[in-house]
C-alpha atoms as one frame of an Amber mdcrd trajectory, in Angstrom:
protein
  92.477 117.783 151.608  89.217 115.696 151.949  86.201 116.938 151.657  81.878
 116.003 152.744  81.222 115.250 148.970  83.573 111.657 148.327  81.960 111.928
 144.391  83.419 115.635 143.796  86.824 117.367 143.426  87.754 120.119 145.785
  86.843 123.348 145.048  90.011 124.264 144.428  91.294 121.091 142.266  91.805
 121.952 138.188  92.292 118.811 136.118  93.832 119.810 132.849  93.532 117.126
 130.363  96.073 117.702 127.313  94.505 115.631 124.479  90.708 114.955 123.307
  90.695 111.520 122.512  89.666 108.495 123.779  91.528 108.475 126.875  91.578
 111.628 128.224  87.741 112.053 126.643  86.775 109.491 128.610  88.382 111.349
 131.916  86.880 114.492 131.633  83.401 112.571 130.410  83.802 110.903 134.366
  84.748 113.719 135.702  81.992 116.237 134.163  80.015 118.141 136.508  82.417
 116.828 139.449  84.745 119.832 140.024  87.017 122.453 137.505  88.329 119.972
 134.642  89.217 121.478 130.759  90.299 119.846 128.283  92.823 121.239 125.722
  93.274 119.888 121.934  94.241 122.203 118.667  91.611 119.845 116.921  87.472
 121.260 117.095  86.153 117.904 118.087  86.815 114.118 118.547  88.248 112.089
 115.622  86.258 108.493 116.099  89.333 107.169 114.115  88.347 103.502 114.469
  86.226 103.838 111.540  88.333 106.521 109.462  89.376 103.562 106.988  85.467
 102.829 106.388  84.783 106.958 106.088  87.429 106.877 103.266  85.018 103.969
 101.244  81.797 105.153 101.983  79.867 108.847 101.319  78.282 110.056 104.735
  80.149 108.267 107.412  82.926 110.945 107.605  80.290 113.469 108.899  79.641
 111.177 111.745  83.191 109.912 113.159  83.753 113.533 114.209  81.839 115.433
 117.531  82.414 118.611 118.743  84.179 118.909 121.798  81.296 121.724 122.790
  78.903 119.403 121.901  80.462 116.828 124.096  81.726 118.832 127.053  80.912
 122.441 126.561  82.828 124.711 128.404  85.082 122.341 129.744  86.880 123.068
 126.151  89.430 124.942 125.544  90.986 124.564 121.412  94.856 125.097 121.486
  98.027 123.190 120.965 100.175 123.308 123.744 103.679 124.101 123.521 105.653
 123.852 126.970 104.427 122.261 130.662 106.235 123.493 133.691 105.353 121.131
 135.803 107.492 123.430 138.615 104.938 126.381 138.595 101.960 123.839 137.510
 101.219 126.248 134.255 100.554 125.133 130.305 102.044 127.603 127.404  99.432
 127.565 124.392 101.357 127.859 120.730  99.025 131.792 120.846 100.969 131.863
 124.176  98.037 131.687 126.806  98.660 130.106 129.561  96.741 127.398 131.955
  97.514 126.790 135.564  96.844 123.177 137.171  96.586 121.795 139.650  96.657
 118.019 138.339  97.504 117.546 134.817  96.796 114.642 132.673  98.626 113.927
 129.561  96.538 112.052 126.649  98.680 112.953 124.014  98.000 110.046 121.835
  99.955 109.498 117.983  99.850 111.038 115.000 100.281 109.614 111.854  98.981
 110.400 108.207  95.614 110.894 107.026  93.198 108.756 106.403  93.957 106.953
 109.643  94.744 110.400 111.571  94.237 113.966 110.549  96.543 116.893 111.506
  96.507 118.001 115.282  94.750 121.071 114.624  92.479 119.587 111.869  88.582
 121.482 111.806  85.704 119.381 111.424  84.958 120.534 108.126  88.245 120.264
 106.730  88.600 116.576 107.631  85.287 115.980 106.111  85.739 117.237 102.753
  89.616 115.033 102.860  87.613 112.061 103.307  85.300 112.883 100.681  88.208
 114.077  98.529  89.837 110.052  98.597  86.279 108.607  98.011  86.575 110.134
  94.904  90.448 109.604  94.275  89.519 105.543  95.130  86.773 106.212  92.612
  88.496 107.291  89.867  91.638 105.191  89.903  92.348 101.674  89.111  95.636
  99.910  90.562  96.076 101.320  94.227  98.872 100.251  96.682  98.124 100.311
 100.552 101.826 101.395 101.871 101.840  99.714 105.614 100.115  96.040 107.369
  99.356  97.645 110.884  95.540  98.045 111.774  94.283 100.667 109.409  96.458
  99.503 106.100  94.501  96.161 106.113  91.318  97.484 107.042  92.035 100.154
 104.587  93.128  97.853 101.803  89.649  95.415 102.987  87.357  97.960 102.930
  88.462  99.155  99.346  88.603  95.660  97.738  85.198  95.203  99.196  83.236
  98.238  98.119  85.091  98.492  94.736  86.117  94.812  93.796  86.821  95.955
  90.446  90.279  97.315  91.284  93.264  95.998  91.715  94.384  96.789  95.423
  98.092  95.665  96.663  99.154  95.709 100.599 102.915  96.431 101.338 103.954
  95.936 104.835 107.950  95.418 105.825 107.088  92.397 107.871 105.595  88.537
 107.164 102.988  89.332 110.176 100.269  91.841 109.903  99.006  93.881 112.039
 100.385  92.948 115.432 102.800  90.465 116.904 100.069  89.377 119.152  97.760
  87.898 117.254  98.294  83.805 116.717  99.204  82.643 113.694  95.536  81.325
 113.199  94.561  84.945 113.155  97.414  85.556 110.888  96.086  83.039 108.407
  92.975  83.854 108.362  93.439  87.922 107.797  95.768  86.917 105.198  93.159
  84.307 103.467  90.449  87.187 103.678  92.567  89.608 102.170  93.682  87.312
  99.023  90.229  86.024  98.740  88.397  89.787  98.240  91.114  89.883  95.646
  94.119  92.086  97.469  97.695  91.047  96.883  99.773  90.609  99.476 103.519
  91.911  99.354 105.040  91.423 103.010 108.897  91.197 104.029 109.140  94.323
 101.668 109.107  97.912 102.044 108.727 100.516  99.357 112.140 102.012  98.372
 110.783 105.218  96.323 107.894 106.247  98.445 108.947 109.981  98.877 109.483
 109.691  94.963 105.912 108.916  94.271 102.663 111.296  94.627 100.451 110.499
  97.771  96.786 110.328  98.290  95.878 111.515  94.655  95.302 109.694  91.871
  97.772 110.001  88.957  99.478 108.955  86.211 100.703 105.284  86.171 103.838
 105.064  87.489 105.874 102.142  89.463 106.022 101.732  93.135 109.398 100.257
  93.652 110.628  98.032  97.039 113.724  97.183  98.770 113.237  93.314  97.503
 112.918  93.999  93.867 108.958  94.297  92.878 107.621  96.548  91.080 104.116
  97.531  91.164 102.233  99.040  88.642  99.735 101.771  90.224  98.172 105.050
  89.952  96.927 105.613  93.457  99.063 105.169  96.678  97.887 105.442 100.435
 100.615 105.287 102.913  99.133 103.863 106.498 102.840 103.892 108.277 104.521
 106.495 110.528 102.561 106.414 113.436 104.099 107.550 116.283 103.650 109.087
 119.977 102.834 112.652 120.132 105.229 114.343 122.326 104.886 117.674 121.103
 103.632 118.986 124.511 106.157 117.134 127.174 109.553 116.152 125.202 111.601
 119.183 126.477 109.504 119.498 130.320 109.864 116.036 130.625 112.376 114.408
 129.122 113.854 112.364 132.094 110.620 110.488 132.171 110.364 109.582 128.292
 111.248 106.014 127.109 112.847 105.580 124.144 109.561 105.595 122.158 108.961
 108.512 123.380 106.162 107.517 126.092 105.859 108.211 129.390 106.919 106.220
 132.110 104.307 106.081 134.438 103.215 103.707 137.825 100.667 101.544 138.591
  98.231 104.643 139.025  98.937 105.934 135.467 101.030 108.520 137.730 104.168
 110.284 135.275 106.986 109.078 136.980 108.897 111.877 139.268 105.297 113.810
 139.695 102.841 112.654 141.633 100.196 115.212 140.077 100.639 114.641 136.229
  98.673 111.419 134.701  99.077 110.014 131.489  96.556 107.713 129.509  96.644
 105.909 126.375  99.440 105.631 123.587 101.685 108.101 125.360 102.085 106.026
 128.307 104.439 102.925 128.793 101.535 100.579 129.990 102.650  97.644 128.327
  99.446  96.334 126.905  98.237  96.677 123.070  98.464 100.235 122.408  94.103
 100.738 121.100  90.806 103.127 121.954  89.300 100.099 124.277  92.471 100.300
 126.567  92.627 104.166 126.370  89.323 103.971 128.055  89.946 101.900 130.392
  92.665 103.823 131.715  90.857 107.249 131.361  87.811 105.836 133.645  90.279
 104.339 136.328  91.862 107.877 136.411  89.178 109.606 136.886  87.906 107.043
 139.686  91.632 107.987 141.367  91.611 111.486 141.063  88.123 111.882 143.402
  89.657 109.160 145.310  92.647 111.048 145.912  91.259 114.526 146.143  89.480
 113.118 148.711  91.755 111.362 150.818  90.911 107.414 149.949  93.525 105.067
 148.455  93.917 104.928 144.934  93.273 101.783 142.885  96.089 100.903 140.395
  95.503  99.872 136.816  95.693  96.581 135.773  95.922  95.267 132.505  93.534
  93.432 130.577  94.137  89.970 128.577  94.843  90.600 124.743  91.731  91.535
 122.886  91.783  93.080 118.769  88.998  92.813 116.253  90.734  93.749 112.962
  87.928  94.235 110.455  88.711  92.948 106.750  85.463  94.525 105.153  82.141
  95.113 105.808  81.196  91.138 106.166  84.557  89.504 107.786  87.465  90.082
 109.932  89.557  88.547 112.844  88.692  88.568 116.578  91.275  87.614 119.018
  90.390  86.958 122.684  92.874  86.241 124.572  94.550  83.221 122.475  91.228
  81.909 120.916  90.727  83.387 117.480  86.974  84.138 115.524  86.693  84.138
 111.775  84.363  86.935 109.826  80.951  85.894 111.496  81.952  87.359 115.004
  83.880  89.914 113.705  81.275  91.564 111.253  78.402  91.042 114.378  80.969
  92.390 116.720  82.627  95.768 114.616  83.081  95.356 110.311  79.033  96.099
 109.976  79.516  99.859 111.107  82.652  99.894 112.417  81.625 101.087 115.995
  79.906 104.240 114.813  76.347 103.370 116.440  78.349 102.879 119.538  79.966
 105.962 119.534  76.775 107.881 118.828  74.912 106.016 121.743  78.032 106.118
 124.132  77.781 110.323 123.888  74.056 110.471 123.970  74.033 112.020 119.935
  71.321 110.842 117.884  72.500 109.669 114.561  70.978 111.692 111.574
């Protein structure tokens, strides 16, 4: 099991990573050139969805939040959608019936959800950029916009629209009184709500849209009414849905169902090994690790796992992954937001300095050595 070179994987290893999001791609990046590694994803490039809401309001941003996998990891990328995992034969089957063998498997399938926060699992970059450009056109041609869902995407989208299009009526509807995450303190909650209201966003909290299925979504239409379960009626001509995000279990729900919790997350141990499977690991949103699901955490897990795969393959002790303190930045337009580290809360100045200005797009490109055009 050992190797003379502790910085490389043994030649008989084949690490296959299902999912080219933040966690999976971090593993691939750190193992690139150190052994046989394959990333499988249905898209042709990574979607930097941290900046998805900015791409919804600013022309030109959409082309910057996608980078082709082939440019980043070259021949280590294989495009396809995984439909089956056979842990006995260590074989993956793709939608086109191709099979891929592995010695070690990393599941990093993340979550799926509504556009603009997410794109479909088989989306081409060119098509996705066009979709964002189309939404910008829809926002420009509308007057009364309803954002459904007060998670991070919904709050940031409402803030971006209200900032870049100050003449528009923006309403944010959320089923709970608290926005984004329950781990945000009351001070952070109050600050978010204050900033949104200052931008002119109408908050409709503790209410659910009752006629969502009957409404046109994502495109401007004649004036219609958005109804809630509490009796509210909001006149609108554009509805943007930012709800419904769920764990993407399609690759493993049949083969690893016994290792899933009620949310579809894979149960992992301290080394991010899927319980009951020594050579199957998971990172990111598809794990049951007790921490806030976000890109930064997925990358931390990916870094830990890459090191552990090298250690394990060379007979060294793996190091447990240790979740860190709660940290979150919620952007509210280009100039605002809330930054919470542990229980310490900072307002718009710090948020703008760290994130809200460009939504980490420049950092995303720097991390991959890509020059922005």
